[in-house]
N, C-alpha and C positions, 0 to 999 in steps of 0.2 A: 651412166653411174651408178644413178641408187638402183639399179638391176642388181648391182654388184654386194649390195647391203643383205645382212642379215636383219630378222625380223625385230631384235634384241636392238641391235644397232640402229635400225628404220625407228624403232620406237622412241629411242633415245635423242635423235637428230629431232625430230619432232617436240619433246620435252625441250632440249636446248633452245630451241627455236621460240616458244611459247615462255620462257624464262624471261623475263625483263631485263635483267643482268649480264645473258649470256651473248657477247657479239657475234656478228655471223664471220670474223672472223677466226673465231675459236673454232667453231661449225667447221670453218673451211681446214684449219689445221689438225684436228683430229679426223675428219672423215673425208677431207679433198671436195668437198662441196661447196661451189661460191653461192654468195647470195642469191644468184638469179636460180641455182640450182636446187635452193632450198625453197625457193618462191615456188618454183615448178612442182618438187614433191609434195609441198602443203597441200598446191591445188589439187595434187593428185588424191592426196591420204584423207583430207577433210572434205564434212561436207560441206556446200556451197556457201551458206550461211557461217558457219564458224570459220571458214577461209577469210569470208570478209571481215568476219569481227577480230580475226588475225592481221590483219595487211592495215585495219584500223588502228590495231594496237602499236601495233610496228612501225608506222608510217612516220611518224614525229619523234620517235624515243632513242635520244641520244645515245642511251646504255647500250643500244644493239649494233651499233658503229664506233669500232676502236679510235679510228679518227677522229670524230665528235667527241671522245669522252674528254671530263677533265684528267689532266696529265699526271696527277697524282694517283688515278687508279690504275693497276698494275695486274688486276687479277680478273678473271672472268666470273668470278662466283663467289657468295657471301662465304667466310672460313667458316661457318655454322649453319651451313646451306644443307650441308649431307651430315647426317645422323648414324655414328660408329651403332654395328650389331652387338651387341655383348652377348 
């Protein structure tokens, strides 16, 4: 599945995986990659030490799993996260 991603898409998936508030379900919805696929992709694309840091970071984070999120949170990212270019 990851072979079908463009360089830009691959970069965006990695960025989304690093973001604290982007759940794996959002990545799956946009790119068709399940959590296990994202883990494989991150293992392939990151240095071993960076991969270990990432796994530690997302391991216990409830915001990375939609089912564990507070029901009031309906979005995958903060509305002010992306800046508009002028």
